[in-house]
N, CA, C and O atoms as a Maestro MAE file, in Angstrom:
{
 s_m_m2io_version
 :::
 2.0.0
}

f_m_ct {
 s_m_title
 :::
 protein
 m_atom[336] {
  # First column is atom index #
  i_m_mmod_type
  r_m_x_coord
  r_m_y_coord
  r_m_z_coord
  i_m_residue_number
  s_m_chain_name
  s_m_pdb_residue_name
  s_m_pdb_atom_name
  i_m_atomic_number
  :::
  1 25 256.747 -91.750 87.040 1 A "UNK " " N  " 7
  2 3 255.754 -91.788 88.102 1 A "UNK " " CA " 6
  3 2 256.415 -91.387 89.418 1 A "UNK " " C  " 6
  4 15 257.471 -91.909 89.774 1 A "UNK " " O  " 8
  5 25 255.793 -90.469 90.128 2 A "UNK " " N  " 7
  6 3 256.320 -89.979 91.391 2 A "UNK " " CA " 6
  7 2 255.959 -90.949 92.508 2 A "UNK " " C  " 6
  8 15 254.787 -91.285 92.679 2 A "UNK " " O  " 8
  9 25 256.952 -91.403 93.270 3 A "UNK " " N  " 7
  10 3 256.710 -92.382 94.334 3 A "UNK " " CA " 6
  11 2 256.020 -91.750 95.540 3 A "UNK " " C  " 6
  12 15 255.272 -92.433 96.240 3 A "UNK " " O  " 8
  13 25 256.251 -90.471 95.799 4 A "UNK " " N  " 7
  14 3 255.611 -89.834 96.955 4 A "UNK " " CA " 6
  15 2 254.312 -89.172 96.484 4 A "UNK " " C  " 6
  16 15 254.309 -88.021 96.048 4 A "UNK " " O  " 8
  17 25 253.238 -89.905 96.579 5 A "UNK " " N  " 7
  18 3 251.923 -89.428 96.147 5 A "UNK " " CA " 6
  19 2 251.384 -88.434 97.178 5 A "UNK " " C  " 6
  20 15 251.210 -88.792 98.342 5 A "UNK " " O  " 8
  21 25 251.120 -87.202 96.769 6 A "UNK " " N  " 7
  22 3 250.661 -86.179 97.703 6 A "UNK " " CA " 6
  23 2 249.213 -86.396 98.131 6 A "UNK " " C  " 6
  24 15 248.765 -85.784 99.101 6 A "UNK " " O  " 8
  25 25 248.473 -87.255 97.428 7 A "UNK " " N  " 7
  26 3 247.086 -87.533 97.813 7 A "UNK " " CA " 6
  27 2 246.994 -88.590 98.899 7 A "UNK " " C  " 6
  28 15 245.903 -88.846 99.409 7 A "UNK " " O  " 8
  29 25 248.110 -89.211 99.269 8 A "UNK " " N  " 7
  30 3 248.131 -90.242 100.303 8 A "UNK " " CA " 6
  31 2 247.829 -89.600 101.654 8 A "UNK " " C  " 6
  32 15 248.536 -88.689 102.087 8 A "UNK " " O  " 8
  33 25 246.787 -90.073 102.311 9 A "UNK " " N  " 7
  34 3 246.397 -89.516 103.600 9 A "UNK " " CA " 6
  35 2 246.787 -90.491 104.702 9 A "UNK " " C  " 6
  36 15 246.599 -91.699 104.556 9 A "UNK " " O  " 8
  37 25 247.337 -89.970 105.820 10 A "UNK " " N  " 7
  38 3 247.693 -90.867 106.916 10 A "UNK " " CA " 6
  39 2 246.427 -91.462 107.548 10 A "UNK " " C  " 6
  40 15 245.357 -90.854 107.511 10 A "UNK " " O  " 8
  41 25 246.568 -92.640 108.119 11 A "UNK " " N  " 7
  42 3 245.444 -93.266 108.815 11 A "UNK " " CA " 6
  43 2 245.092 -92.430 110.035 11 A "UNK " " C  " 6
  44 15 245.976 -92.021 110.788 11 A "UNK " " O  " 8
  45 25 243.805 -92.175 110.232 12 A "UNK " " N  " 7
  46 3 243.388 -91.408 111.401 12 A "UNK " " CA " 6
  47 2 243.571 -92.257 112.654 12 A "UNK " " C  " 6
  48 15 243.127 -93.404 112.696 12 A "UNK " " O  " 8
  49 25 244.220 -91.701 113.673 13 A "UNK " " N  " 7
  50 3 244.445 -92.467 114.901 13 A "UNK " " CA " 6
  51 2 243.162 -92.632 115.714 13 A "UNK " " C  " 6
  52 15 242.169 -91.943 115.481 13 A "UNK " " O  " 8
  53 25 243.204 -93.556 116.670 14 A "UNK " " N  " 7
  54 3 242.074 -93.796 117.562 14 A "UNK " " CA " 6
  55 2 241.803 -92.578 118.439 14 A "UNK " " C  " 6
  56 15 240.649 -92.283 118.749 14 A "UNK " " O  " 8
  57 25 242.856 -91.870 118.839 15 A "UNK " " N  " 7
  58 3 242.741 -90.711 119.728 15 A "UNK " " CA " 6
  59 2 243.511 -89.566 119.076 15 A "UNK " " C  " 6
  60 15 244.715 -89.677 118.847 15 A "UNK " " O  " 8
  61 25 242.822 -88.473 118.780 16 A "UNK " " N  " 7
  62 3 243.451 -87.337 118.103 16 A "UNK " " CA " 6
  63 2 243.005 -86.038 118.750 16 A "UNK " " C  " 6
  64 15 241.834 -85.867 119.086 16 A "UNK " " O  " 8
  65 25 243.958 -85.120 118.921 17 A "UNK " " N  " 7
  66 3 243.672 -83.810 119.502 17 A "UNK " " CA " 6
  67 2 244.096 -82.721 118.527 17 A "UNK " " C  " 6
  68 15 245.081 -82.874 117.804 17 A "UNK " " O  " 8
  69 25 243.357 -81.633 118.512 18 A "UNK " " N  " 7
  70 3 243.697 -80.490 117.674 18 A "UNK " " CA " 6
  71 2 244.642 -79.519 118.353 18 A "UNK " " C  " 6
  72 15 245.062 -78.539 117.738 18 A "UNK " " O  " 8
  73 25 244.986 -79.770 119.609 19 A "UNK " " N  " 7
  74 3 245.865 -78.890 120.368 19 A "UNK " " CA " 6
  75 2 247.318 -79.312 120.151 19 A "UNK " " C  " 6
  76 15 247.684 -80.432 120.507 19 A "UNK " " O  " 8
  77 25 248.156 -78.444 119.576 20 A "UNK " " N  " 7
  78 3 249.555 -78.807 119.316 20 A "UNK " " CA " 6
  79 2 250.341 -79.186 120.572 20 A "UNK " " C  " 6
  80 15 251.364 -79.863 120.460 20 A "UNK " " O  " 8
  81 25 249.899 -78.774 121.760 21 A "UNK " " N  " 7
  82 3 250.607 -79.116 123.003 21 A "UNK " " CA " 6
  83 2 250.239 -80.507 123.515 21 A "UNK " " C  " 6
  84 15 250.885 -81.023 124.427 21 A "UNK " " O  " 8
  85 25 249.209 -81.114 122.934 22 A "UNK " " N  " 7
  86 3 248.749 -82.426 123.397 22 A "UNK " " CA " 6
  87 2 249.648 -83.544 122.868 22 A "UNK " " C  " 6
  88 15 250.165 -83.448 121.755 22 A "UNK " " O  " 8
  89 25 249.838 -84.611 123.666 23 A "UNK " " N  " 7
  90 3 250.592 -85.768 123.155 23 A "UNK " " CA " 6
  91 2 249.824 -86.522 122.061 23 A "UNK " " C  " 6
  92 15 250.403 -87.363 121.373 23 A "UNK " " O  " 8
  93 25 248.540 -86.232 121.895 24 A "UNK " " N  " 7
  94 3 247.704 -86.890 120.893 24 A "UNK " " CA " 6
  95 2 247.552 -86.058 119.616 24 A "UNK " " C  " 6
  96 15 246.700 -86.353 118.778 24 A "UNK " " O  " 8
  97 25 248.374 -85.026 119.470 25 A "UNK " " N  " 7
  98 3 248.357 -84.180 118.277 25 A "UNK " " CA " 6
  99 2 249.230 -84.837 117.202 25 A "UNK " " C  " 6
  100 15 250.399 -85.133 117.451 25 A "UNK " " O  " 8
  101 25 248.663 -85.069 116.000 26 A "UNK " " N  " 7
  102 3 249.409 -85.652 114.876 26 A "UNK " " CA " 6
  103 2 249.300 -84.662 113.715 26 A "UNK " " C  " 6
  104 15 248.272 -84.601 113.040 26 A "UNK " " O  " 8
  105 25 250.353 -83.896 113.490 27 A "UNK " " N  " 7
  106 3 250.318 -82.804 112.518 27 A "UNK " " CA " 6
  107 2 249.955 -83.262 111.109 27 A "UNK " " C  " 6
  108 15 249.232 -82.561 110.402 27 A "UNK " " O  " 8
  109 25 250.452 -84.440 110.687 28 A "UNK " " N  " 7
  110 3 250.195 -84.924 109.325 28 A "UNK " " CA " 6
  111 2 248.700 -85.079 109.046 28 A "UNK " " C  " 6
  112 15 248.261 -84.881 107.913 28 A "UNK " " O  " 8
  113 25 247.918 -85.428 110.062 29 A "UNK " " N  " 7
  114 3 246.475 -85.603 109.877 29 A "UNK " " CA " 6
  115 2 245.785 -84.277 109.555 29 A "UNK " " C  " 6
  116 15 244.768 -84.256 108.862 29 A "UNK " " O  " 8
  117 25 246.338 -83.173 110.057 30 A "UNK " " N  " 7
  118 3 245.697 -81.878 109.872 30 A "UNK " " CA " 6
  119 2 246.067 -81.213 108.554 30 A "UNK " " C  " 6
  120 15 245.651 -80.084 108.294 30 A "UNK " " O  " 8
  121 25 246.845 -81.901 107.718 31 A "UNK " " N  " 7
  122 3 247.098 -81.409 106.368 31 A "UNK " " CA " 6
  123 2 245.886 -81.665 105.478 31 A "UNK " " C  " 6
  124 15 245.839 -81.194 104.341 31 A "UNK " " O  " 8
  125 25 244.905 -82.409 105.989 32 A "UNK " " N  " 7
  126 3 243.665 -82.728 105.278 32 A "UNK " " CA " 6
  127 2 242.495 -82.382 106.191 32 A "UNK " " C  " 6
  128 15 242.648 -82.351 107.412 32 A "UNK " " O  " 8
  129 25 241.342 -82.125 105.614 33 A "UNK " " N  " 7
  130 3 240.154 -81.822 106.416 33 A "UNK " " CA " 6
  131 2 239.606 -83.098 107.032 33 A "UNK " " C  " 6
  132 15 239.483 -84.121 106.358 33 A "UNK " " O  " 8
  133 25 239.278 -83.033 108.313 34 A "UNK " " N  " 7
  134 3 238.780 -84.195 109.051 34 A "UNK " " CA " 6
  135 2 237.340 -83.939 109.461 34 A "UNK " " C  " 6
  136 15 237.002 -82.854 109.935 34 A "UNK " " O  " 8
  137 25 236.497 -84.942 109.278 35 A "UNK " " N  " 7
  138 3 235.110 -84.870 109.722 35 A "UNK " " CA " 6
  139 2 234.903 -85.807 110.902 35 A "UNK " " C  " 6
  140 15 235.533 -86.861 110.985 35 A "UNK " " O  " 8
  141 25 234.021 -85.420 111.809 36 A "UNK " " N  " 7
  142 3 233.708 -86.240 112.985 36 A "UNK " " CA " 6
  143 2 232.195 -86.403 113.073 36 A "UNK " " C  " 6
  144 15 231.447 -85.433 112.951 36 A "UNK " " O  " 8
  145 25 231.756 -87.639 113.285 37 A "UNK " " N  " 7
  146 3 230.347 -87.923 113.534 37 A "UNK " " CA " 6
  147 2 230.212 -88.475 114.939 37 A "UNK " " C  " 6
  148 15 230.947 -89.384 115.326 37 A "UNK " " O  " 8
  149 25 229.274 -87.928 115.710 38 A "UNK " " N  " 7
  150 3 228.955 -88.426 117.048 38 A "UNK " " CA " 6
  151 2 227.511 -88.881 117.021 38 A "UNK " " C  " 6
  152 15 226.603 -88.082 116.791 38 A "UNK " " O  " 8
  153 25 227.299 -90.170 117.255 39 A "UNK " " N  " 7
  154 3 225.954 -90.760 117.208 39 A "UNK " " CA " 6
  155 2 225.251 -90.471 115.879 39 A "UNK " " C  " 6
  156 15 224.051 -90.199 115.848 39 A "UNK " " O  " 8
  157 25 226.011 -90.534 114.782 40 A "UNK " " N  " 7
  158 3 225.444 -90.347 113.451 40 A "UNK " " CA " 6
  159 2 225.267 -88.905 113.019 40 A "UNK " " C  " 6
  160 15 224.878 -88.647 111.880 40 A "UNK " " O  " 8
  161 25 225.551 -87.945 113.918 41 A "UNK " " N  " 7
  162 3 225.393 -86.524 113.582 41 A "UNK " " CA " 6
  163 2 226.770 -85.891 113.404 41 A "UNK " " C  " 6
  164 15 227.639 -86.020 114.267 41 A "UNK " " O  " 8
  165 25 226.958 -85.209 112.281 42 A "UNK " " N  " 7
  166 3 228.250 -84.587 112.010 42 A "UNK " " CA " 6
  167 2 228.462 -83.384 112.917 42 A "UNK " " C  " 6
  168 15 227.567 -82.558 113.097 42 A "UNK " " O  " 8
  169 25 229.689 -83.297 113.498 43 A "UNK " " N  " 7
  170 3 230.039 -82.189 114.383 43 A "UNK " " CA " 6
  171 2 231.184 -81.413 113.750 43 A "UNK " " C  " 6
  172 15 232.099 -82.003 113.175 43 A "UNK " " O  " 8
  173 25 231.133 -80.087 113.857 44 A "UNK " " N  " 7
  174 3 232.197 -79.259 113.296 44 A "UNK " " CA " 6
  175 2 233.018 -78.582 114.391 44 A "UNK " " C  " 6
  176 15 233.957 -77.844 114.092 44 A "UNK " " O  " 8
  177 25 232.675 -78.826 115.659 45 A "UNK " " N  " 7
  178 3 233.327 -78.120 116.767 45 A "UNK " " CA " 6
  179 2 234.176 -79.027 117.657 45 A "UNK " " C  " 6
  180 15 234.452 -78.676 118.804 45 A "UNK " " O  " 8
  181 25 234.588 -80.175 117.153 46 A "UNK " " N  " 7
  182 3 235.334 -81.143 117.964 46 A "UNK " " CA " 6
  183 2 236.801 -80.734 118.076 46 A "UNK " " C  " 6
  184 15 237.456 -80.474 117.066 46 A "UNK " " O  " 8
  185 25 237.316 -80.678 119.304 47 A "UNK " " N  " 7
  186 3 238.722 -80.357 119.566 47 A "UNK " " CA " 6
  187 2 239.553 -81.629 119.740 47 A "UNK " " C  " 6
  188 15 240.739 -81.646 119.408 47 A "UNK " " O  " 8
  189 25 238.935 -82.693 120.258 48 A "UNK " " N  " 7
  190 3 239.651 -83.933 120.528 48 A "UNK " " CA " 6
  191 2 238.646 -85.074 120.492 48 A "UNK " " C  " 6
  192 15 237.473 -84.887 120.817 48 A "UNK " " O  " 8
  193 25 239.108 -86.262 120.095 49 A "UNK " " N  " 7
  194 3 238.208 -87.412 120.082 49 A "UNK " " CA " 6
  195 2 238.955 -88.687 120.441 49 A "UNK " " C  " 6
  196 15 240.179 -88.758 120.328 49 A "UNK " " O  " 8
  197 25 238.198 -89.701 120.879 50 A "UNK " " N  " 7
  198 3 238.736 -91.038 121.092 50 A "UNK " " CA " 6
  199 2 237.662 -92.019 120.636 50 A "UNK " " C  " 6
  200 15 236.587 -92.091 121.232 50 A "UNK " " O  " 8
  201 25 237.955 -92.773 119.576 51 A "UNK " " N  " 7
  202 3 236.979 -93.693 119.000 51 A "UNK " " CA " 6
  203 2 236.731 -94.873 119.931 51 A "UNK " " C  " 6
  204 15 235.577 -95.223 120.182 51 A "UNK " " O  " 8
  205 25 237.801 -95.501 120.454 52 A "UNK " " N  " 7
  206 3 237.647 -96.708 121.266 52 A "UNK " " CA " 6
  207 2 236.921 -96.441 122.586 52 A "UNK " " C  " 6
  208 15 236.184 -97.298 123.072 52 A "UNK " " O  " 8
  209 25 237.127 -95.253 123.169 53 A "UNK " " N  " 7
  210 3 236.455 -94.922 124.425 53 A "UNK " " CA " 6
  211 2 235.098 -94.254 124.187 53 A "UNK " " C  " 6
  212 15 234.312 -94.117 125.124 53 A "UNK " " O  " 8
  213 25 234.813 -93.839 122.957 54 A "UNK " " N  " 7
  214 3 233.509 -93.277 122.608 54 A "UNK " " CA " 6
  215 2 233.225 -91.900 123.180 54 A "UNK " " C  " 6
  216 15 232.188 -91.694 123.811 54 A "UNK " " O  " 8
  217 25 234.143 -90.943 122.965 55 A "UNK " " N  " 7
  218 3 233.888 -89.570 123.408 55 A "UNK " " CA " 6
  219 2 234.543 -88.553 122.474 55 A "UNK " " C  " 6
  220 15 235.499 -88.850 121.757 55 A "UNK " " O  " 8
  221 25 233.991 -87.350 122.516 56 A "UNK " " N  " 7
  222 3 234.581 -86.189 121.844 56 A "UNK " " CA " 6
  223 2 234.615 -85.052 122.855 56 A "UNK " " C  " 6
  224 15 233.840 -85.037 123.812 56 A "UNK " " O  " 8
  225 25 235.512 -84.109 122.639 57 A "UNK " " N  " 7
  226 3 235.576 -82.916 123.490 57 A "UNK " " CA " 6
  227 2 235.336 -81.697 122.614 57 A "UNK " " C  " 6
  228 15 235.970 -81.518 121.575 57 A "UNK " " O  " 8
  229 25 234.407 -80.869 123.059 58 A "UNK " " N  " 7
  230 3 234.082 -79.641 122.343 58 A "UNK " " CA " 6
  231 2 234.299 -78.450 123.281 58 A "UNK " " C  " 6
  232 15 234.158 -78.594 124.496 58 A "UNK " " O  " 8
  233 25 234.638 -77.282 122.739 59 A "UNK " " N  " 7
  234 3 234.849 -76.120 123.603 59 A "UNK " " CA " 6
  235 2 233.528 -75.583 124.148 59 A "UNK " " C  " 6
  236 15 232.510 -75.565 123.455 59 A "UNK " " O  " 8
  237 25 233.571 -75.151 125.397 60 A "UNK " " N  " 7
  238 3 232.413 -74.502 126.012 60 A "UNK " " CA " 6
  239 2 232.180 -73.172 125.303 60 A "UNK " " C  " 6
  240 15 233.141 -72.480 124.969 60 A "UNK " " O  " 8
  241 25 230.904 -72.798 125.064 61 A "UNK " " N  " 7
  242 3 230.655 -71.541 124.356 61 A "UNK " " CA " 6
  243 2 231.115 -70.295 125.114 61 A "UNK " " C  " 6
  244 15 231.452 -69.291 124.487 61 A "UNK " " O  " 8
  245 25 231.136 -70.337 126.471 62 A "UNK " " N  " 7
  246 3 231.472 -69.138 127.221 62 A "UNK " " CA " 6
  247 2 232.577 -69.337 128.248 62 A "UNK " " C  " 6
  248 15 233.409 -68.447 128.423 62 A "UNK " " O  " 8
  249 25 232.612 -70.478 128.933 63 A "UNK " " N  " 7
  250 3 233.547 -70.676 130.045 63 A "UNK " " CA " 6
  251 2 234.987 -70.813 129.556 63 A "UNK " " C  " 6
  252 15 235.267 -71.519 128.587 63 A "UNK " " O  " 8
  253 25 235.896 -70.121 130.253 64 A "UNK " " N  " 7
  254 3 237.324 -70.171 129.934 64 A "UNK " " CA " 6
  255 2 238.101 -70.657 131.149 64 A "UNK " " C  " 6
  256 15 237.692 -70.439 132.289 64 A "UNK " " O  " 8
  257 25 239.240 -71.328 130.890 65 A "UNK " " N  " 7
  258 3 240.092 -71.728 132.004 65 A "UNK " " CA " 6
  259 2 240.982 -70.554 132.403 65 A "UNK " " C  " 6
  260 15 240.862 -69.467 131.838 65 A "UNK " " O  " 8
  261 25 241.868 -70.763 133.365 66 A "UNK " " N  " 7
  262 3 242.686 -69.647 133.874 66 A "UNK " " CA " 6
  263 2 243.698 -69.121 132.862 66 A "UNK " " C  " 6
  264 15 244.247 -68.034 133.043 66 A "UNK " " O  " 8
  265 25 243.953 -69.888 131.789 67 A "UNK " " N  " 7
  266 3 244.859 -69.418 130.730 67 A "UNK " " CA " 6
  267 2 244.102 -68.739 129.594 67 A "UNK " " C  " 6
  268 15 244.714 -68.319 128.612 67 A "UNK " " O  " 8
  269 25 242.777 -68.626 129.713 68 A "UNK " " N  " 7
  270 3 241.979 -67.979 128.680 68 A "UNK " " CA " 6
  271 2 241.543 -68.911 127.559 68 A "UNK " " C  " 6
  272 15 240.971 -68.464 126.565 68 A "UNK " " O  " 8
  273 25 241.812 -70.210 127.715 69 A "UNK " " N  " 7
  274 3 241.392 -71.202 126.718 69 A "UNK " " CA " 6
  275 2 239.981 -71.690 127.057 69 A "UNK " " C  " 6
  276 15 239.634 -71.778 128.235 69 A "UNK " " O  " 8
  277 25 239.159 -72.011 126.048 70 A "UNK " " N  " 7
  278 3 237.821 -72.531 126.336 70 A "UNK " " CA " 6
  279 2 237.894 -73.850 127.106 70 A "UNK " " C  " 6
  280 15 238.728 -74.705 126.809 70 A "UNK " " O  " 8
  281 25 237.020 -74.005 128.091 71 A "UNK " " N  " 7
  282 3 236.929 -75.267 128.822 71 A "UNK " " CA " 6
  283 2 236.289 -76.287 127.893 71 A "UNK " " C  " 6
  284 15 235.320 -75.982 127.198 71 A "UNK " " O  " 8
  285 25 236.839 -77.510 127.883 72 A "UNK " " N  " 7
  286 3 236.326 -78.556 127.004 72 A "UNK " " CA " 6
  287 2 235.263 -79.388 127.704 72 A "UNK " " C  " 6
  288 15 235.429 -79.793 128.855 72 A "UNK " " O  " 8
  289 25 234.179 -79.632 126.999 73 A "UNK " " N  " 7
  290 3 233.068 -80.444 127.491 73 A "UNK " " CA " 6
  291 2 233.151 -81.797 126.788 73 A "UNK " " C  " 6
  292 15 233.332 -81.859 125.572 73 A "UNK " " O  " 8
  293 25 233.017 -82.885 127.557 74 A "UNK " " N  " 7
  294 3 233.079 -84.233 126.989 74 A "UNK " " CA " 6
  295 2 231.677 -84.722 126.665 74 A "UNK " " C  " 6
  296 15 230.788 -84.689 127.517 74 A "UNK " " O  " 8
  297 25 231.478 -85.181 125.422 75 A "UNK " " N  " 7
  298 3 230.223 -85.795 124.997 75 A "UNK " " CA " 6
  299 2 230.515 -87.250 124.666 75 A "UNK " " C  " 6
  300 15 231.506 -87.551 124.000 75 A "UNK " " O  " 8
  301 25 229.650 -88.163 125.131 76 A "UNK " " N  " 7
  302 3 229.873 -89.586 124.904 76 A "UNK " " CA " 6
  303 2 228.927 -90.130 123.856 76 A "UNK " " C  " 6
  304 15 227.816 -89.630 123.685 76 A "UNK " " O  " 8
  305 25 229.379 -91.167 123.147 77 A "UNK " " N  " 7
  306 3 228.556 -91.802 122.123 77 A "UNK " " CA " 6
  307 2 229.423 -92.544 121.129 77 A "UNK " " C  " 6
  308 15 230.601 -92.795 121.385 77 A "UNK " " O  " 8
  309 25 228.841 -92.893 119.995 78 A "UNK " " N  " 7
  310 3 229.564 -93.576 118.927 78 A "UNK " " CA " 6
  311 2 230.290 -92.543 118.082 78 A "UNK " " C  " 6
  312 15 229.669 -91.652 117.502 78 A "UNK " " O  " 8
  313 25 231.617 -92.670 118.014 79 A "UNK " " N  " 7
  314 3 232.447 -91.695 117.312 79 A "UNK " " CA " 6
  315 2 232.971 -92.286 116.017 79 A "UNK " " C  " 6
  316 15 233.483 -93.405 115.995 79 A "UNK " " O  " 8
  317 25 232.836 -91.518 114.929 80 A "UNK " " N  " 7
  318 3 233.398 -91.895 113.622 80 A "UNK " " CA " 6
  319 2 234.248 -90.728 113.140 80 A "UNK " " C  " 6
  320 15 233.805 -89.580 113.164 80 A "UNK " " O  " 8
  321 25 235.470 -91.023 112.701 81 A "UNK " " N  " 7
  322 3 236.359 -89.991 112.149 81 A "UNK " " CA " 6
  323 2 236.630 -90.349 110.688 81 A "UNK " " C  " 6
  324 15 236.815 -91.518 110.350 81 A "UNK " " O  " 8
  325 25 236.650 -89.327 109.826 82 A "UNK " " N  " 7
  326 3 236.858 -89.577 108.391 82 A "UNK " " CA " 6
  327 2 237.440 -88.320 107.755 82 A "UNK " " C  " 6
  328 15 237.330 -87.218 108.292 82 A "UNK " " O  " 8
  329 25 238.063 -88.519 106.590 83 A "UNK " " N  " 7
  330 3 238.556 -87.374 105.818 83 A "UNK " " CA " 6
  331 2 237.449 -86.880 104.913 83 A "UNK " " C  " 6
  332 15 236.690 -87.671 104.353 83 A "UNK " " O  " 8
  333 25 237.359 -85.557 104.771 84 A "UNK " " N  " 7
  334 3 236.326 -84.939 103.916 84 A "UNK " " CA " 6
  335 2 236.878 -84.806 102.522 84 A "UNK " " C  " 6
  336 15 236.189 -84.312 101.629 84 A "UNK " " O  " 8
  :::
 }
 m_bond[335] {
  # First column is bond index #
  i_m_from
  i_m_to
  i_m_order
  :::
  1 1 2 1
  2 2 3 1
  3 3 4 2
  4 3 5 1
  5 5 6 1
  6 6 7 1
  7 7 8 2
  8 7 9 1
  9 9 10 1
  10 10 11 1
  11 11 12 2
  12 11 13 1
  13 13 14 1
  14 14 15 1
  15 15 16 2
  16 15 17 1
  17 17 18 1
  18 18 19 1
  19 19 20 2
  20 19 21 1
  21 21 22 1
  22 22 23 1
  23 23 24 2
  24 23 25 1
  25 25 26 1
  26 26 27 1
  27 27 28 2
  28 27 29 1
  29 29 30 1
  30 30 31 1
  31 31 32 2
  32 31 33 1
  33 33 34 1
  34 34 35 1
  35 35 36 2
  36 35 37 1
  37 37 38 1
  38 38 39 1
  39 39 40 2
  40 39 41 1
  41 41 42 1
  42 42 43 1
  43 43 44 2
  44 43 45 1
  45 45 46 1
  46 46 47 1
  47 47 48 2
  48 47 49 1
  49 49 50 1
  50 50 51 1
  51 51 52 2
  52 51 53 1
  53 53 54 1
  54 54 55 1
  55 55 56 2
  56 55 57 1
  57 57 58 1
  58 58 59 1
  59 59 60 2
  60 59 61 1
  61 61 62 1
  62 62 63 1
  63 63 64 2
  64 63 65 1
  65 65 66 1
  66 66 67 1
  67 67 68 2
  68 67 69 1
  69 69 70 1
  70 70 71 1
  71 71 72 2
  72 71 73 1
  73 73 74 1
  74 74 75 1
  75 75 76 2
  76 75 77 1
  77 77 78 1
  78 78 79 1
  79 79 80 2
  80 79 81 1
  81 81 82 1
  82 82 83 1
  83 83 84 2
  84 83 85 1
  85 85 86 1
  86 86 87 1
  87 87 88 2
  88 87 89 1
  89 89 90 1
  90 90 91 1
  91 91 92 2
  92 91 93 1
  93 93 94 1
  94 94 95 1
  95 95 96 2
  96 95 97 1
  97 97 98 1
  98 98 99 1
  99 99 100 2
  100 99 101 1
  101 101 102 1
  102 102 103 1
  103 103 104 2
  104 103 105 1
  105 105 106 1
  106 106 107 1
  107 107 108 2
  108 107 109 1
  109 109 110 1
  110 110 111 1
  111 111 112 2
  112 111 113 1
  113 113 114 1
  114 114 115 1
  115 115 116 2
  116 115 117 1
  117 117 118 1
  118 118 119 1
  119 119 120 2
  120 119 121 1
  121 121 122 1
  122 122 123 1
  123 123 124 2
  124 123 125 1
  125 125 126 1
  126 126 127 1
  127 127 128 2
  128 127 129 1
  129 129 130 1
  130 130 131 1
  131 131 132 2
  132 131 133 1
  133 133 134 1
  134 134 135 1
  135 135 136 2
  136 135 137 1
  137 137 138 1
  138 138 139 1
  139 139 140 2
  140 139 141 1
  141 141 142 1
  142 142 143 1
  143 143 144 2
  144 143 145 1
  145 145 146 1
  146 146 147 1
  147 147 148 2
  148 147 149 1
  149 149 150 1
  150 150 151 1
  151 151 152 2
  152 151 153 1
  153 153 154 1
  154 154 155 1
  155 155 156 2
  156 155 157 1
  157 157 158 1
  158 158 159 1
  159 159 160 2
  160 159 161 1
  161 161 162 1
  162 162 163 1
  163 163 164 2
  164 163 165 1
  165 165 166 1
  166 166 167 1
  167 167 168 2
  168 167 169 1
  169 169 170 1
  170 170 171 1
  171 171 172 2
  172 171 173 1
  173 173 174 1
  174 174 175 1
  175 175 176 2
  176 175 177 1
  177 177 178 1
  178 178 179 1
  179 179 180 2
  180 179 181 1
  181 181 182 1
  182 182 183 1
  183 183 184 2
  184 183 185 1
  185 185 186 1
  186 186 187 1
  187 187 188 2
  188 187 189 1
  189 189 190 1
  190 190 191 1
  191 191 192 2
  192 191 193 1
  193 193 194 1
  194 194 195 1
  195 195 196 2
  196 195 197 1
  197 197 198 1
  198 198 199 1
  199 199 200 2
  200 199 201 1
  201 201 202 1
  202 202 203 1
  203 203 204 2
  204 203 205 1
  205 205 206 1
  206 206 207 1
  207 207 208 2
  208 207 209 1
  209 209 210 1
  210 210 211 1
  211 211 212 2
  212 211 213 1
  213 213 214 1
  214 214 215 1
  215 215 216 2
  216 215 217 1
  217 217 218 1
  218 218 219 1
  219 219 220 2
  220 219 221 1
  221 221 222 1
  222 222 223 1
  223 223 224 2
  224 223 225 1
  225 225 226 1
  226 226 227 1
  227 227 228 2
  228 227 229 1
  229 229 230 1
  230 230 231 1
  231 231 232 2
  232 231 233 1
  233 233 234 1
  234 234 235 1
  235 235 236 2
  236 235 237 1
  237 237 238 1
  238 238 239 1
  239 239 240 2
  240 239 241 1
  241 241 242 1
  242 242 243 1
  243 243 244 2
  244 243 245 1
  245 245 246 1
  246 246 247 1
  247 247 248 2
  248 247 249 1
  249 249 250 1
  250 250 251 1
  251 251 252 2
  252 251 253 1
  253 253 254 1
  254 254 255 1
  255 255 256 2
  256 255 257 1
  257 257 258 1
  258 258 259 1
  259 259 260 2
  260 259 261 1
  261 261 262 1
  262 262 263 1
  263 263 264 2
  264 263 265 1
  265 265 266 1
  266 266 267 1
  267 267 268 2
  268 267 269 1
  269 269 270 1
  270 270 271 1
  271 271 272 2
  272 271 273 1
  273 273 274 1
  274 274 275 1
  275 275 276 2
  276 275 277 1
  277 277 278 1
  278 278 279 1
  279 279 280 2
  280 279 281 1
  281 281 282 1
  282 282 283 1
  283 283 284 2
  284 283 285 1
  285 285 286 1
  286 286 287 1
  287 287 288 2
  288 287 289 1
  289 289 290 1
  290 290 291 1
  291 291 292 2
  292 291 293 1
  293 293 294 1
  294 294 295 1
  295 295 296 2
  296 295 297 1
  297 297 298 1
  298 298 299 1
  299 299 300 2
  300 299 301 1
  301 301 302 1
  302 302 303 1
  303 303 304 2
  304 303 305 1
  305 305 306 1
  306 306 307 1
  307 307 308 2
  308 307 309 1
  309 309 310 1
  310 310 311 1
  311 311 312 2
  312 311 313 1
  313 313 314 1
  314 314 315 1
  315 315 316 2
  316 315 317 1
  317 317 318 1
  318 318 319 1
  319 319 320 2
  320 319 321 1
  321 321 322 1
  322 322 323 1
  323 323 324 2
  324 323 325 1
  325 325 326 1
  326 326 327 1
  327 327 328 2
  328 327 329 1
  329 329 330 1
  330 330 331 1
  331 331 332 2
  332 331 333 1
  333 333 334 1
  334 334 335 1
  335 335 336 2
  :::
 }
}
């Protein structure tokens, strides 16, 4: 029996970002698909979330910052994170 089970998924943190430059980026979590629900509705465009503070950040469809990255819009509500 192999002790390092590859199906073992890390616990999703309270605050997670998809940006590798962020201090809230946890690479091990992104080895698996993550789902996010905001107010009971599944979102596929979430860049960052915080469960305890109740917000998600999604990229603006058109606006870019001075580095050419999409500006993030904060949406508030009940946040649930789970593995798909």
